[in-house]
C-alpha positions, 0 to 999 in steps of 0.5 A: 454561529458556525463551529467545527462541533466536538464535545470539547468545543461545545463545553467551551461555548459562552451563551452570553445573554442570548436566550437561545443559540444555534450553532451550526456544524460548519462541515455539514449543512443542516446539522446543529446543536441548539443551546438554551439559556439554562445550558441545555444542549440538543442535536438538531437538524434544520431544513426547509420543507416542500413549501420552502418554510425553515423547519427544525427537528430535534434529534437527541440531547448532547449528553445521550449521543456523541458528536460522531453518532449525532452527525451520522444520524443528521445525515441520514435524516436530512437525506430521508427528508430530501428524497421525500420532498424529491430533492434531485441533487440528493437523489443523485448522491443517494444513487452512489454505490457502496464501498462494498459494491464499488470495490468488488464489482469495479475496482477489484476486477480492474486491479486484477488486470492491471497488477499482481497486488489483487490478492493484497488489495482484497485482503487489506479490504476484507480485514480492515476497510469493510468492517468500517465502510463496507456498507456505506455510500462512497459519498457518505464518508467524510474527512472526520470518518477517515480521521476516526478510522485512522485512529481505530487502525492504530489501536487495532490488535493484530488479527482482531486479537485472535492470535494468542501468540501476538496478544497485546500487539497492535497493527504496525505503522506500515500496515496502517498506512498500506490500509489508508493508501488502499482507501485513498486509491479506491477513492481517487478511482471512483472520482475518475469514474464518471459514472459515480457522483463523487467529487472529493477524496475524504482521505485528503484529511490525512496527510500520508507519508510513505517511508519506504524501508528495504528489508533484507541484507546486502551482500559484499562480493566476498559473501556472494563468492562464499555463497556461490561455492556453497551452491556449487556443492548443492544436490541442486545442480542449477542452484549456482547458475540461478544465483549467478542470474539473479545477482547479475540481473536483479530479476525477481526469484519467480522470474528467474525460476520461471524463465523461458527460453522464448524470453531470451534473445541471444542476438541482441542480448536481452531478456523480455519478461512478458506482462503475464509474468511481470508484477506491475502487468506491463512487461519489460526488457533487460539488457544482459551483461555478456558473461550472463548472455555466455552462461544462458547460451551455454545452457541453451545448447543442452536445453530440452524444453521451454524452461531455462532451469527445469526441475529434473524430476518434474521437467517444470520449473522449480517452486522455490529452491528453498531446501537447497537455498537454505542449506547453501546460506548455512554452509556459506555462513549467511543464515536467514539470507533471502533469495530476494536479497540478491535483487537488493544487492544487485541494485546497491552495487549498480549505484555503488559502481556509478549507475544512474538512479533511472538506469537502476529503475529500469533494470529492476522494472520499477514503475515508480522512481520513489520505489528505486530511490530508497536505494540511494539512502543506503549507498549514501549511508554506506559511503558515509560509513567508509568516510567516517572509518578512513578519517578515524584511521588517520588519527587526525581527530583523535 
């Protein structure tokens, strides 16, 4: 008899007239529960010795050990037996690296070369994945382990309960999904690595649905004008031009503040962000509007260094312009506005003015179209809101 063994499933078994019943776990070869006619249940392993003779070994009573713990114990014991008798297939499996070994020796160095998500991946792994799977081999983790890990994450206190201000709060849904996506990414990378004998991704036991949400605000043209007027009065003489470039190109803050004249091609009207400065580590080229080209060309005439927006005190790029930015936002009646919201505003306005979603993806240098597609929902909601307001104004459905 085969069964997906759980405490609940075992309680529902009817042995009938059988003097003894062996229930094998359908997802793990060799692991079983032996049930006597008196109802006594014992976790056991069933295997063949070096001479091919079938053997059975008791592990523990069902009352004294959980199913998950018994399954892990059975896996370890079966591996020990296989190694003793020289089972080459199991020996190959046991040579698979641990999660810690693979993550720090192979996965993380590769990510460091390909993406700026290096620090985020390292933090998520150390804070969440390492404690659960770090010491375990890649091929020793199965779907049930991942499901149990998912449940653990959903109930895990923020910062493991160390922050008094967040006492009683658990990890957000977004954080849980990011951790699980990273775990899936690690396993997929290991499967592609021909040096590692990993055939299946255990995270496929979970259906991961990622719902992207844009955090921040979308400005109207009137709000942008107010912000620009406030920036013109700022002690930072470059702030208004920085805002113009950000809101007219959709570039990230760091790309604008760290912009070099070598990126700007006045003849072609383009700006080339190199791989080293691109979040995706691929580099990209954007085509500039005529007014942005004129602005940069004018600034270039008086430029004295390699930077487009140098800090006059240090002759190096601004780090964040935070003080000047916050003051301008408050003066414009836009407290709490982030510089990144200018990027969101640019994307939204592109779509509102008839741009294709692929054009917006290229303008924002998104590597995946689904990242850009989130703006479609926002513009649809805005159009629906305007449609409702127009119909209400007619009074036809009052």
